Structure formats: C-alpha cells, structure tokens
C-alpha positions in Angstrom: -8.0 -11.1 4.2 -6.4 -11.0 0.8 -8.0 -8.9 -1.9 -7.2 -9.1 -5.7 -7.5 -5.8 -7.5 -6.6 -7.2 -11.0 -10.1 -6.8 -12.4 -10.8 -3.5 -10.5 -7.9 -1.3 -10.9 -5.4 -3.3 -12.8 -2.0 -4.2 -11.7 -1.0 -0.7 -10.7 -3.6 -0.5 -8.0 -2.6 -4.0 -6.8 1.0 -2.8 -6.7 0.4 0.6 -5.0 -2.4 -0.4 -2.5 -0.2 -0.6 0.5 1.4 2.8 -0.3 -2.2 4.2 -0.5 -3.3 2.8 2.7 -0.2 4.0 4.4 -0.7 7.5 3.0 -4.2 7.6 4.1 -3.4 6.4 7.6 -0.7 9.1 7.9 -3.2 11.9 6.6 -5.7 10.8 9.1 -3.1 10.8 11.9 -1.7 14.2 11.4 -5.3 15.7 10.5 -5.6 19.0 12.5 -9.6 18.8 12.6 -10.8 17.8 15.9 -12.4 14.6 14.8 -11.6 10.9 15.0 -10.2 10.8 18.5 -8.1 14.0 18.2 -6.7 13.8 21.8 -5.7 10.3 21.2 -3.9 11.0 17.9 -2.2 14.1 19.3 -1.0 12.0 22.3 0.3 9.3 20.0 2.3 11.8 17.9 3.6 13.7 21.0 4.6 10.4 22.6 6.4 9.2 19.3 8.2 12.6 18.8 9.2 12.7 22.5 10.4 9.2 22.7 12.7 9.8 19.6 14.0 13.1 20.8 14.7 12.6 24.4 16.9 10.1 26.2 15.7 6.7 26.9 12.7 6.8 29.3 9.7 4.7 30.4 7.4 6.1 27.9 9.8 4.7 25.1 9.8 1.4 26.8 6.1 1.2 26.9 5.6 2.3 23.3 8.1 -0.2 22.1 6.4 -3.0 23.9 3.0 -1.9 22.6 4.4 -1.8 18.9 6.1 -5.0 19.2 3.1 -6.8 20.5 1.1 -5.2 17.7 3.5 -6.3 15.0 3.6 -10.0 16.4 -0.3 -10.1 16.7 -0.9 -8.7 13.2 1.9 -11.0 11.6 0.9 -14.3 13.4 -2.9 -13.8 13.8 -2.5 -14.8 17.6 -2.0 -12.9 20.8 0.9 -13.8 23.0 -0.1 -13.1 26.6 2.9 -14.8 28.1 5.2 -12.1 26.6 3.0 -9.2 28.3 2.8 -11.0 31.5 6.6 -11.7 31.9 7.6 -8.2 30.8 7.0 -6.8 34.3 
C-alpha cells in the first residue's frame, strides 16, 4: 500500500515517514513497560545481542533464516516455502 502525504504534511513528512516508522518501532521494541508482548520483545533483543556478541551458533542461523525469509516475503509479496523446506 502506498500512501501520499503531500496534502497532509507536506514534502517533509513524505520524506521522513520511514524514519518516523523505524523510530517508533525501535521505541516499542525497547519499551521497558510490561505491555505489548514483553517476554517476546525481550527474547528478540536478547537473541539479537547474543547472536552478534558470541561465536557462530545455532540461534544465529535460525535468526538469519527468519530475517532473510521475512525480507524476501516483504519485498516480493509472496512466500517461498521451497527455501524453508530445503534448509533442513
């Protein structure tokens, strides 16, 4: 879905809208209040930090597979089940 904010907020809002969305997402992710699936958010943060600070392990492999499938799904609009079936 493509939105045009030219009439609503001018060109500045249209230009900085992705930055605003990423900022809000990061704020929600690191929010310390126990709402919005707190345990899941903390697990994701813990897994990301652990996968980047420790040696290569299985959790890094799983997270890289999840993120690559997510990126390919969002970029093409289709899911690729053959990539997930042949991974194991």
